[in-house]
Structure formats: structure tokens, C-alpha cells
N, C-alpha and C positions, 0 to 999 in steps of 0.2 A: 763353563769355561775349562774346567779340569778335564772333561771328557772330550770336548770338541777342538780345543786349541792344539795346534801342531807347530812347533818351533821350526821356522824355515831354515834357520842357520844351524850348521853342524857344530857342536861344541868342540873346542880345541883340546886335543889330547895332551894332558899335562902330567908329568910324573908325580907320584904321591909325595915325594920329598919337597917338590916345589909348591904343591898345594898346602902342605903344612907350614912352609916358610911364609907363604902369603897370608896365613892366618895371623901372623905376628903374635904368637902365644906369649912370648917374652913381654911384649908391651902390654898385653891384656892382664897378665899376672901383676906386673909392676903397677899398672893403673888401678887395679882392684885393691891392691895393698895401700896405695896412696889415698884413695877415697875412704877406705876403711879407717885409716889413721885420722883423717880429718873428721869423720863422723864420730869416732870415739872421743876425740878432743872436744868437739862441741857438745857431746853428750855429758861429759864430765865437768864442763865449765858451769860454775854455779853450785854444783853438788860438792865439789872439792875446792880447796884453795887454788888460786891461779898459779902458785908456785909448786903445785903438786907434781911429783915425778911423772905421774901418768899423763897429765896434760902436756907438760913440757916434752916428754918423750914422744907423745903422739904427734905433736906439731913438728918435732925434729924428724920423726919418721916420715911424715907427710912431705916435708921439703926434700928430704934425702931421696925418697922413692920417686918424687916428681923429677928430680935432676937425673936419676938413673933412667927414667922413662924417656926424657928428652934425649939423652945420649943414645939410648937404644934406637929411638926413631931416626936419629941422625945417621946411624950406621946401617940401618935396615934398608935405606934408600927407597927404591920403588915398591918394596914389600912392606913398608911401614904402615901402621894403622893411620898415622897422621902424615899427610903429604904436605910438606912445607911450601911447595910451589903454589898451592891453592891460596895461601895467605898473601901472595904477592899482588894479587888483584885487590885493589882497595875497596871496591864495591862488594866483592865476595867476602872480604875480611869484615867489613861493617855489617853485612847480613849475618855472618856467623856470630858476631857479638850480640846482635839483636836477638837471634834465636836463643842464645843462652839466657839473656835477661828477661825475655818475654815468658820463658818457662818459669822464671823466678817470680813473675807477677801472678802466677796462677797456682802452681802445684803446692806451695806452702799453705794455701787456704784449705787444701784437702786434709791437712794435718791439724791445723789449729781451729778451724770452724767447728768440727765435731766436738772437740774438747770444750769449746765455749758453749755450744748448745747443750751439752750434757751437764756441765757444771753450773753455769750462770742461769740458763733457762730451764734446768731440771727436766731435760728430755732424756729418753732412753737411747741406747745405742742405735736401735732401728729408726727411731724418730729423727735422730740427728742425721742419719743417712738419707732419709727422705727429704730433709731440709736442704740437702746438697743438690737435689735434682735440678732446680733452676740454673745452678752454676754449671753443672756437668752437661746437661742437655743444651743449655744456651751456647756453650763453647762448641759442641758438636754441630749444632745447627748453623751457627755463623761461620764455622770453618768451611762447611759445604757451600754456603752462600758466597764467601770470598773466593774460594777456589773456582766455583762456577763462573763468577763474574770476571775473574782474571783470564778465562779462556777466550773471551771476546773483547775485553777492555784491558789491554796489556800495559797498564801503568801500575806498578806495584808499590811505589813510594807513598802514595796517598793512604794505602792500607796500613803502612807502617805508622804514619803520623796519627791518623784517626784512631787506630787500634790502641796505640800507646796512651793517647790522651784519655780515651774512655776507660782504659784499664786503670790508670792513675785515679781518675774520678771515682770509679767504682770501689777501688781499694781504700780510698780515703773515707768514703761513706761506710764501708765495712768496719773500718777502724772506730767509727762512732757508735757501733752497736752496743747495747747493754740489755739488761733484763727487761726493761720496759718498752723495748722497740716493738711496734706492732708488726704483724705478719706481712702486710703490704709493703712495709719499708724494707725489711731484709730480703724479701723476694725481689723487689726492684733493684736493690743494691747488687745482689748476685747477678741479676740479668744485665745490669750495666757493665759489670766486670766481665761477664761472659761475652758480651757483644764485642768489647775491645780486644780481649784475648783471642776470641774466635776469628775475628777479622784478620789477625796478624800472625797467628801461631804457625801456620804451614807456609806462609808466603816466603820466608827466607829461603827455604829449600827449593821452592818453585823458581824463585828469582835467580838463585845461584845456578840452577840447571840451564837457564837461558843465557847466563853470562860466560860460560866456558865452552870449550870445544867438546866434541864427542869423546875424545880420548880421556878427558878429565871428568866426564859425567859421573862415573861411579865414585871417584874420589871425592868430588864436591858433595854428592848426595850423602855419602857416609859421614863426611865431616859435619854436614848440617845436622844430622841426627846425633852425632857425637857431641856437638856443642850444646844442643838442646838437652840431652841427657845429663851432661856435665853441669849445666845451669840448674837442672832439677836437683841434683845431688847436693850441690853447695847451698842452694837457697833453702831447701827443706832442712838440712842440718843446721844452718844458721838460724832458721826460724825456731827450731826446737831449742837451741841455746838461748835465743832471745826470750822465749816463753819461760824457760826455767829460771833465768835471771830475773825477769819481771815478777814472777810469782814469789821467788825467795826474797827479793828486795821488799816487796809489799808486806809479806808475812813478818819480816824482821822489823819493819816499822810499826805495824799494827798489832801483831801478836808475838812479841819477843819471848813470852813465857812458854810458848808451845814449840814442840819439836817439828821443824819444817820438813824433815825427812819423813816423819810419820804421816804428815798431810799429803806429801807427794806419793808415798806408797799406797795410801788409801784409794787414790784414783778419783776421777771426776764424778763417777756415779755413786761413790760410797760416802762422800763427805757429809751428806745430810743425815746419815745414820750414825755418824761419829760425833758430830758437833751440833750445837743448837744455840739459839739466842744470839748474843753479841759475837761469840766466837764464830758461829756459822756465817754471819754477815761479813766479818772480816776475812774469812777464808774465801768466800765467794768474791769479795772485792779483790783479793789477791789473784784469784784465777782470771778475773776480768782484766786486771792490770797486766798479767802475763800474756794474755791473748792480744791485748792492745799493743804491747811491746813487740810481739811476734808479727803483727800486721804491718809494722814499719818496713819489714823486709820486702813484701810485695809492692808497697808504695814506692820504695827506693828503686826497685828493679824496673817498675813501670816508668819512673822518671828518667832513668838512664836510657831506656828504650826511646823515650820522646827526644832526648838529647841526640841520640844516634840518628834517628830519623830526620831531625832538623839539620844535622850536619850534612846529610845527603841531599835533603830537599832544597835547602837554601842555595847552594851552588848551582844545582840543576835549574832552579827558577831564574837565576841571573843569566845563565847561559841561554835559556829560552828567550828571555827579554832581549838579550844582545842579538840573537839571530833575527828576531822580529824587527828590531831597529835597523839591522843591516839590510834586510829586505826592503824596508820602507825607504831607506836612503837610496838604494839601487833604482827604485822606481822614480 
């Protein structure tokens, strides 16, 4: 394709200043700082007291930079990274929200499942990576299947609903994993989650491209990717905070005499070399409790996706019924 394709359209000559302006570097810097503050705040939650200056300052910085980003986007107009006019279409807005939360039903698992496999199941880092193959390959496979199906069956809302329901079901089952779970079960749970996420992950962007005019095609495509990445950032950071809080809470209940910071610094693969007997059992229980707490984030994100898809599907169903009833009365 690189050697044979020739673009039939001649690109528009644009001055360098206008090119730089269209990059919206101000917005990119503000948003990067905003996300960094949120990630730092969630990283320190649990490790430090909630009233810590670092946590409060990070959240204040997050809110302040987000406000600055919104003001910047307002004054950048057509050169802004976020085009406000895209949100005026209710279907597009719902699809953007769905894209954000469906990412939250998948990407946090890439962070917490390896920790669970290495600590609770005593796998090495490479073995925990191998155990993610059903999840990653399943998402890739069903993404291709859903995209291919949508080319000739142009009804995207069923993908939203079915994908969200399967994602919730899979994440609920992943939440139930423990050290005694057989291989066939965790492979099946990962494939169930992958089926749901794969069916729906790329559909919001494809649907949004069909809902807008050609002039807004670039804006809605970039916004779809932006919302998906934003959902990934917030969900993974929240999942890390949930894991840390779950681990520290369990250790405080079951092993109050040990230094929780020492256990966290040891890492998932080193705890068996530092602890034994009853202490090791309680440390492993703490890791499992932390992982279970973090798995709540993907479950919640999947449930929100199901609610969004239902809010779109139910009105469309009633409209279809009314049209059919109207046609039958006309006859």
C-alpha cells in the first residue's frame, strides 16, 4: 500500500503557524498535566493519609488544570482539540461516553490480573503474561468480527448492549478468581470478557463516523479516540488506587504488626521469599483482596456501558414499534 497508493487529492498549502495552531499544543500540555495530577493522587491514596498535602494538592491541580483546559478549548475555536459541537448530537455524545467506559471494562485488567497471577497463583512475570493471551487475543479477534459484521449489517446498537452484558458477566466471574481456580475457568472467564469488549470496543468510533457529516468526520474520529484514551487513564489509575486500598486494608486487619509499606515494596514475586506460614497466607489474602477490590472498577464500567446502551436501545425499540403499528393501521 505504501508503494502503490497515490493520493488523488492535492493537500492544501497551510502556513507553518496555522499548522502549529491546529495542533493545540496548549491543550495537550494542560491535559497531560491534568492527567498526571490525577494519576499521582490515586497513586498516593492509601499510601498516605487522605488529608496529605500531596493528595489534596494533586486533586486541586487536577481540577484547576481541567478548568484551564476547558477555557483553552473554548477560546481555541475550530483549532481546539475538543470540538464542542460534536457533543450536541445526543447519539454521538452517548457513543463517546460508551467508548470511555468500555475501555474501563478492559484495560484495568491488564494491570491487576498479572499482579494476581504472580502473587496469589505464584506465577512468574512471563507466565502471567502468557495467561493474558486469551484476553488480549479474544479482544482482537472479536473486534475484527464485529467490525466485519457491521460492514453488511448496519445496526450498531445490538453490539453495544450484547458487548456490555458479556463484559459485565466476564468481569464478575474474574472477580471470583482465587488460588484454587482451575485453568479452564480463568481461561473461560477471560474469553467471556474478551468477547464482550471485542464486540463493542471499536463500534462507537465507527457509529460516530456514520452519524456526522463529512466536515465533522475528522473531529468525531479524534474525539472517539480521545474519550477512549481518557477512559483508559482514569480507569487504570482508579484501579491502582482500589488495589492499594484493598491490600492495605486487608493487611491492617489481618497483620497489624507488620509494616504494610515493606510488603508493598517487596512486590508480588518476592513475598514468598520474605514471609512464610501464617504471615504468608495473610499477605496472599491481602493481595487477593486488593485484586478483588480493583476488579470492581471494570464491573462498574461495564454496568455503565449497559445502562448507556439501554438508554439508546429502548427509545429506538419503541419508535420501531410505533412505525410498524402506524403502517398496520394505514393498511
